[in-house]
N, C-alpha and C positions, 0 to 999 in steps of 0.2 A: 441672532444663533441662526442659524441652513433652517430650511425648513422644503420638505422636497412638493414644488409645484404641481404634481402629478394625483395626489393621495387625496384631496379632495373627491379631483375625476372618479379615481377606476375605483374607490368606493359608490360614490356612487351610479358608474352606469353598470357594473358588476352585479349591485345586488339582485338577489334570489337566482346570480346562476351559478350562487356556489353552493357546495352539501352547506345546513341550519351548525350543524357542528364545527364544520372546518370557519367557518366565518365568522364562529364565537370565538376557538384559538387565536384565531386573524387579526381580531376586533382585540381581544385581551393582550396580546403583547403589541402589538400597535402604543397600549395602553402606558405598560412596562414600560414602553421605548421613551416614550414623554417624563414618565415616571422617573427615569432614571438622567434625565436628562437635568431634571428641578434638582435633583439630591438625595432620595426619600427612595430609593433603591441602593442597596449598597451592591458593590461590583463584587461581591459573588460570586451575589442572590443572580445576580439579572446577568453574570456569564454564566452557565448551566443552561435560563431562559432562551440566551441567543442559541446557546450550543445546541441547546434538543431541535431552535426552528431552523438547524444550517447555519449557521454566522459562525463563520473562524474572522480575526486576525488573522493577518498577514505577515508579511515582513517589508517594511516597504523603503527601508535607507534613506530616512531622512525627504523623503518624495521625486527619489530616483532611481533611474529601474537599475538592476544587474547587469544592465549594458550602458550606465551613465547618465541615459537622454534622461532627461524631465518627462515625469508622465502629461498625459493633456488632460488640461480640465476634461470635466463631464457636459458636452452640451447638453440641456435637454431640447428636443425639437421643440418650434413656436412660442415657447417663455420666453425667450433668450436674458434665461436662466445659465451661467455658466456655476464650475463647484472645484476646485482647484482641486492642487492634491494633501495641501493641508492645513485644515478645521479644526477650530476649538474641539468640534463633536469628539471630533478621531479622524485615526487615516484610516485610507477603507480597505478591505478590507475582501474576503472572500466566501461565496457565498456556493451550497453543495446540495445540490437537488436532485433528491433520491429519486431512482428508475426501479420501480422492483424486476425483478428478474431482465432489465434491458428492455423492455416492452414501452417502444414509442409509436404511437401513430404523429403521423400528417402537421393534426393541429398544433400536438403538444411541441414539438420542431419548430414549429414558426412560430411558437411563442418563448420558445429560449432560446434562440435567434435574435427576436425582439429585444428581449431584455439584455440579454448582450450585449445592441450593438447600444439603446436608449439609457444603460445601468452603470453597464461594463466596460469591457478596453473589443469590446469588438470580435472576441475569441470565444468558442465554447472549445469547453475539456472535459476529455470523455474519461474517467481514471478506469485506476484497478479494479471496483468494487459494482460496474454499470453504471454510474453518477455522471450527470455533467457538474460541474465545476465554472464558474466566472468568478475572475479576482477584479478585483480596484474595482471592485463594490461598496459602499458611503452603509453606511446603518439607518441613515433615514430614508432609504430609497423599499429597504427589505418589506417595509410591509404590503407596500403597490406589489410590488415581484407578487407576495406570494399570494394577494387576491389573484394575480393574473394566471400565477403555474393556476391552480385550484378551482380556475376559471374551467381551465382543461383538463381534470382530472389527475391535480400530479400535489401532490402535499409534501413540503420540507419537511413538518416535523420527525423529527426521533432521525429524523439524520446528520448530526453530532453529535453529542454529548456523551452522559451514561446509560445508555440507552441501547434497545435493540437497531442497530443500523439494518445500512439497503437491504433487503432477502434479495438474493444472487442467484438465476438460477441461467442451466447451458443456455445458448443463444438461439443454439440448433433442439432443443427441446423441442419436438411435435411433428418434425419435417425429419431426422436425424435415425438412418437406417440402419445405426447396432442400439440401440433404445428400446430399453423395457418397455417405456409405457411416456407419453408427454409428460412433465413435471410440472408445467404451467399454470394448473389452475390449482395445486397444491401449495407448490412458491404466492402464487397471491391467495390465497387463505390464512397461510402464515402471517403476509404479510398486513391482512387484514383484521387479523384477528388477534394481533397483539400490537395493533397501533394504537398507545394510550391507554394500554391496559393498567389496569393495577397493581399486575406483580411484578413488573415489568420496569417499575418506575424508581423502585431504589438501589441501584445496580452499584459498586464503585468503580465501574468500568467500563465500554461497550462490551455490545454481547452481538458475534458478529451472525448470521443463519448461510449455508445454500442445498442449495437445489443441484441433481446432477442425474439424468437421464442413462448415466452407461459410468457405468464400477472400471472401469480398463482405461479409456477417453479422460486426457484435461479437463473438460467439461466445466465443472463449476468447482473446483477445486475444496474439495469434500472437504478434508485430510489437514489442511490448516483451517480451517473454521473454529467457530467457537462451539456451534452448532451446526451434524451436515448429514443431511438424506443422499439416499443412492439407489434409486427406482431398483426394485424387486417385482421375482410374481412369484407364485406356488402356485400347485396345481392340490384343489382342497373339493374332494367328493367331489373329485372330477367337473369342481368349477375351480377358472384363475380368476385369482385373490391378486388383489398389489395391496402392496406392502414397502417399505422401507428401509434399507442396511442403515443405522441411526447409531453416529458417530459422535466425541463426544469434546473436547477440550483439543483442540486444536489452536495453533498461529502461529505467527511472524513474531517481531518485535526482536527488543534484544534476547529473547532467551525462544527459539522457537522450539514447537513440542509438535507430536506429530497426533490427530486425537486417535480416542481410541474407540475398538466396538464395542456398542452399549449393549446394543443387538443385532443380532442378524437379521430377525424381522419383523418389523414396529407396522402391526394395520395401516392404512389410513381410514379407520375408525377413530385410532389411537393415534396416532400424529403428531396433533391438538391438545390433549390431555395430557401426554409424557411432556411434550415441548413446556406447557403450561407447568407441573413437578419441576422440571428443569429449568426454571428462569427461580420461578419458586427458593429452589434448593441455595442457586448461586445468592440470586439476593439476599439470604439469613446465612449463610455462611463463608461465604466469599470476602476476600480481605479490603476493609476498606478504608482506612484508616494506611498506609503504605503499598502509594497508589500503580508502583513500580509489578505491582503482586496482586495486583484485585482484579487483574483476568481468570477468567474460570479455571484454561489449561494447570495454574497452581492450584487449584482447587482440589481439581481431580489427581495432581499428578502429588499431592501433599496428602490423600485420600490412599488413593490405587483405584482404581474403576470398578474394584465389585463392590467397598463402604457406600462410592459415587453410587453408582443403579441401586445399593441397598437401599440410598433416602430415598432418592427419588421414587424409587416403586412403594414405598408405604407413605411419601409423599401422595403420589396419582391414588393409592389405596384414600386418602382422606377428603379428599379435593369433592366440594359436592356438582353436584354432575351440569354439566352446565348443553344445552338443545348447538349451541357455535362451531360445539366440536365437530359433530357430524350434520351439519343441512347446507353444509360446501356441498357436500356430499353428493345430493340430487344439484350442483348446477353446475358441473365438472365441466359440460363442454359447451359453457360460456365463452372460456378460450382459447373454444378452437376456429381454426382459421380455414378461409376456402381463398380459390384463387380467383384470379380477374378478367388470366385470359386460357383459353385452351390450354391445353397438356399439347409439347411439339418435341419433335430431336433438334438438337443441337443446331448450328449453322457456322458449316467453319467462313470468317474474317479470312482474309488475304491481308495480312494489315500488321509495318513492319512495330513487334510489341506490344499485338494481342495474345498470341500463343501463349508468349508466359507470363502474362499479367492473367489471362487464365488457366494454368496450369498453376501457380497457386492461391490465386482467386477466386474462384470457382470450382460450387463443391453440387456434387447428384443430391436431390432430398431421397427419401422413400419415394413420394409417390412422383411415383416417373413420369418423363419427363418437363419435371420444373426448377429451378437450379436455385441453390444458397449461395449471393452472392455478398460476398467482403468488399466490403471500400477503407481503403486501411486509409488511416489516420495515422502518421507523421505527428510522434508523440500524443497520438492523443487529443490530437489539435485542431480544427477548419474555424475559418472566419461565418459571424451570420448572415452573410452574403448566400457563402456556399453549401449555410445549413439549411435555407430555406431554398433555394436550391433542391436540394437530397433530397427535401418534399415532395417534389415538386413531381418528383423521379421515381421512389413509391409512388405516389399515386396513378401516375404515367403504368406503371407497371407492375403494381399487385393494388392487392385493397388493403395498402398502409400498415402491412407487413414488415414493420424493423424493427431490429434491437442491439445494444449497444454488451461489445464482451469485455470480457476481463481483464485482452491486452487489446485492450483504447481503441477500438477499432464500432463502427457498425455494419450487422447484415441485413440485406434483404431478402427474404427469404416469398417464396410463392414465383420467382421469380421464370415465366416459358422459357425453356428451353432456347427456342426459336430467337428471342428476346432482346441474349446476353449480346451480339454485335451491338444492334442499335442501343442497349445500354453501354455497352463502352463508349462508345460516342458519346452521348451525351454528359455519362460524366467525367471523360477526356475536358469536354468543352469549359467544366465549370470545375478543373483542375485535379481531381480527387479517386484518376485514376491509376497509384502509382504501383507497381504491384512487388511482389515480396512480401504481401500477408501468409501467416505462419512459419518465416523461416527467421535465419539470424540476422533479415535488413530488417523486421520491423518490433527496431527493439521497444524497449516497457521502459520506461524515467518516470519516475516523483516531480512535484515539481524542483524540489531543488530548494536552494539556494536563490530562483527565480520569483518564490512568494512564499516560503514557508518560513516562519521564526525556527524552524528547529536544522536546518539543514547547514549541513556542513561542508559539502564540494555540491561543485552545479553536476545533477543528475540531468537535468534535461541538456545545458550544455556541452556534455559527454558522450547524451545519447542521439545527439546529434551530427552532432561530426562521427560514431559511432556509421549511424543510419550511410550517412553521405559515400564514408569510403569505401563501405558493406557494398550497398548500390549498386559503385561506381565496375565492380568483377563481379556479381552475383551472377551472368549470364556463363563462363567459369567456371565459379565454384566446381568441384569434388562432389557430390552428392550430398557425401558428408557431412559437410560443412553446411550445406547448403538450410540442413533442416534444426539444425542449434536453436535454439533463444540465446537471447540477453537481452539480464535485464537489471535496470540499475537504480537506485534508492540514493538519495542524498546525505542519510545519515544511517544509524542500524539501527531506525523502523521499520526499515522494510518493505517503509508502500508503493515500492517498487516490485517488493514481493522476488526480492534478487538471491534466498534461498531456495529456491524452487528451478530458478535457471543452470542451464548447464551451465555458463559463462554470466556471474551474476560480482555483482559493484554495491559497494556503501561508502560512501561518503563519510575520511577523517580527516584527523591533517597531525603532521610532523614535524617541528622546531630543525632546522637547517641553517646551521653555522650564526644564527639568534634571529635565522627568518621564521616565518611561518608558512608551513608549504601547503596546497593539496595533495591531500591520494585520498583512495579506494582502498576498502580492501577486496581483497581476491578472495569469491568461492565459487568454489568448482563443483559439479557433478552432479547439481540438485535435478529431479522432475520435478514434468510437470502432470506425466502419463498417473494411468490409474488415480485420477482426481490427487494431483502429488503426493507420488507414493513417499519419495525422503527429500531432504536436506540435503543443502550442498557443504563442501570442507572445505573451507579457511585457511588460503596460503597465505596471504601477509599484505601486507600493505603497499604497494605501488604509488609513484607519483600521477598526479592526472595526465599529466601532458603524456606520461609512456605510454599511459592506458590502448592507445587503436596498436600502437609494436608491441604492446602484449596481446590482444586478439588472434593479430595473424600470427605470433610465434607458436600460436596455442594451436591455432587450425592447422597454420601448418604440422606441428608437431602429432596431432589427431588421425591429418588425412596421411601422413605417408606411417607413422607409426601403427597402426590399427592394424589386427588381426582379426583375416576374417569379417567379418560384419561382423564385428565389436563396435561395441553400443559406447555410447560418450565418457557414460559415467563406470562402462566395467574400466576403461582406458586409463581415468581420471586414479581411480580404486588399485590394480597393476602399476600405475607409475610411481605413484603413493610422494606424500608430501614434503620430503629432503630431493624428487629427482627430477618434480616442475617447480623446487626451487631454485635448482643449479641450470635447468637451462633456462631461467627467468631474469637470473644473477645480475647479468647486465645491463637487466632493466628498469632493475629494483632502486639505484643512485640516484640522487642530486647533482646536477653538476653545481657551485660554485654560484655566486648570485649574481658576482664580475665576469661568470663566463658565457650563463645562460638564461638569461630573467625569465622568460616564456615560464619556465619551469614555475617560477610566483605568479605568477596570473592567473587564475582559475579560464576555463575555459567556459569562450560566451561570456568572460567580464574584459573590463579595460582597466581594472585598477586592479593596485600588487593586493596578492590572497592579503585576507584580514579574515577574523572568526570576529569579532569584536559585531556586525550585527548581528552575532547571532543573539539567541532568546537570551532576556536578564542572565547574567553571570555567566555567557560562557569564556574561554580566554586563549591566550595569545600572550607568546610573549618572545623570550628569551629563556636559557636555557642551563640549570649551575653546574661542570662539569660533574661533580658527586654523584648527583641526580641524576644523569645521564647514566652515567655508565650503571649506576643501579636499574635503573628503568631499561638499558637494555641490557642487561644478563636474564632479567628479567621477558625480557621477549623471549629469547635464546629460550629458555625453561619452559614456555608453554607450545615454541613449537618442537620440544620433546619430549612435551605429553600428547599434543596431537601424534608423534609422531608413534607413540606406547602403543595409543588408545585405534590405528591404526593396526600393529599388530596384535591386536586380542589383547596387549598387557592394562588388563583399564584397571589395576588397582594398584602398579606402578602410575600408572595417566592421572588419577587421581588423586595420590600421592603429589608427587611433579605439578599439577597445577595448583595442587594449595604451595607450596612450595615458593611459585612461580607471585603469587600471590601474597603471598609474604615477602618475597623482593623487591615487592613494585611498592609496597605501606614503606618499606626498612630504605628505599630510598627513596621517598619522599618525608618522611622524617628526618634524615639523615645532611635534609637544610639548614635547618635547628639544630640540631645534634649526632655531628660527624660519629659518634664512638656508641650511637644506639646497638645498644643489643642483639647476637642471635639468639637469647633465649624466647620461641614461641610467643609467651603469656606476654612480654616485657614488651616487646613491638609492637600487639594490636591494640596492647595498655595504651601506650605512650601515642599510635595513631590517632585510636580512638579520642583521645582526648586534643593533640594541636591540628587533629582535620578534620573529624564528625562533631567532636561537643561544640566547634568553631563557625561547624556549615563552610569550612575552606571547601572538605570536600563531597562540591554539591549537581549537582547537573541538574539544569532545573527545566528539565522534562521530570526526569526518573526520580531527581529528589538525593538522596541517601541511600539509591536503592543499592548501587554498586559499594558502597559499603559493606551493605548488610552480605552479599556476597565473599565477600571473604570473612567479616561475622562466622556465615553456615556456614563455611568449609572449615574455618579453625576450631570451631564448632565441636565436629561431627570429620573429622581431619583420620581415626583414628578406626572408624566404623566399615566395615568389608563394603568395597565398590562392581557392581556389577557395567552392564555397558552402557545401561541407561545415565546414573549415577556420574558414570564415567567422561559420560558427552558432558552433561550439565557444567559435572568441574571445569573440565575443557573450554568449555563455552564462555562458561562466567568469567571464570579468569582473564581472560583474553577483552573483554570489555573492562575488566579490574583495571586490564593492566594501562586497556585506551582511557581511559577514564583517569590515571595516574600522570596521562602526558601530557590529558587538560589540561588539570589541573595546577597542574607543575608549570607549561605556557601564561595561563593565571598571574601566579607569583608572577613568575619573572618579569610580566608585562606590568603587570602592578608596582612593584620595585624599578623599572625601567623610568613610569611616570612618575613616582615618588622623588628622581633622581632626580628629574628634571626640572620638578619643582623647588628644589632645593638649589637648585645647580642658576636658575633665572635669574 
């Protein structure tokens, strides 16, 4: 069995250079790796252990990458040892590296670059929550990686798993002209206090926290987080007091929820105490068995914000005093930054391309004479060599003041304005001077089918194509178009944050003429502003290969049809779902396989599209005509339910959404019983017996969650529905219908395989 040849060296050489508690954690983890190899730890237990250290499994397609090429062996310099793509221990996975509030030093950047080159495929990937991810990493090497990261002040503890994930913060904190105050030390305090805290070890699912310095900007996207803080200040007895607007219960995923205002002003001295109380309530009352409902957004939604707040305040009153709640306040200045060079005025550079780059990638700091420079990373990627070179530039122009962003870029702060032209030239030399930060060209995308087991469609492939196509015409774009944002997720889980984009997509699949075709659900009109103030409207499924044309069509419609300074969100709301779908109708069709096979191959792939490589139980295959007919009817009904919702007819929308779910369930049952009754109780009973009790209707990530949507809607179908209940019912109906399509595909595939065996 393979053993990491560098493990002993790094353990010896870094002894004494790592915090004692971190060193002990890594030693314990390394022991657990050995015990797992010996079969002395259950897979379930070890899975949570490695996840809490940031080590994920990833999609690997039997040793081949998504582009059909064999993954190169990992070479260990100086050892003569290589490790290929298939080993007895396991296939390579992904390592997440948490970067609290995105704060990076040049030394940390260099270490991540070294790890990417030595243990991964030499690509450093920035995520939508300010982390780094390295792919094609083997579990054997993770203890050495953890030690090397710890030596430069980075821990991967609780980067994944049922824990408090990376605490994110506005990348402009401390230098933003519109912030109430610098939230950096508060984000750091929350990270330090909650890391390994006993009250956050018993969650049913993950828990995400964000800090924002401004209320009206995108900043840290507080409204989509489990717990969020927006800096606020008030005058009390002639003195300015710091505090936070505190929000709880937000989240994206299949069912997006807006965070609710918990308190308009939580003082800085109470911030950690109230956070601890929230965590204790979530751990005690949050769902544990049904993972699909194990996020705090469901607990807040079920209880209501007033009941939840009362429970938290009662819990807070019972907590024994902890000096750590306030001791950090004596050290707020430790995260303050100072410049390397004197302030100065900007110097023009007469060079082709600089002006546009400057207009999109450079912002003035609140400190006069200094600028924030955004280093655009297409799809969040830079090579190990680029990372090292960038670290050198951060040293050259600043005192090591760089941060990752939620838009998968890196910003360099405290650049003297007169140094910006020289920095631009240096960035050009290392291939990191692409313009377009914060514009429609700056597409965000999750890993999708490249490496994620849950990916349905190629989000990175699509994101790359859109970026290339939009960049080619960026200079000629109407200003109203240039400011739009595009985000792409490979599945409904929203890792690409498609809900908050002006134009968002998430991966789906459809069966066309017996072939499975990659699609994306189109989501329009989300808002990043005001900390992700609103979520977009699902319009319909679009063939993956038609999406660049869909984007062109939508942007052209907006540029020509908007009224005055009408925002894209207002424009989409005015047109409505029906008119938008009509405008895109010709782009929704899939040509026959014999006519155009390109529609049956996903972006960035060389193989005919299939969902077989997805996690266990993902479906693919042919469609039975009666079932397809029923599913199409359900599709139509949920579309009509959305129209009713758009028109403010909330009860009608909820009723129609339930009917759509019932008809989708009925369509599946017709595969076995064409004469299934129309009576609601009979449909639910037979669907439950045939598809739920047998686990045929089962998603590898969400389990029976989507079936629960239907059962719950059936139970509450006579309840009155307000706007929020109707919105959730319609969203759940869309997800249930998508799951029904996938279930039908899988059953058809299994039938085809069975027939092939019989005919062999």
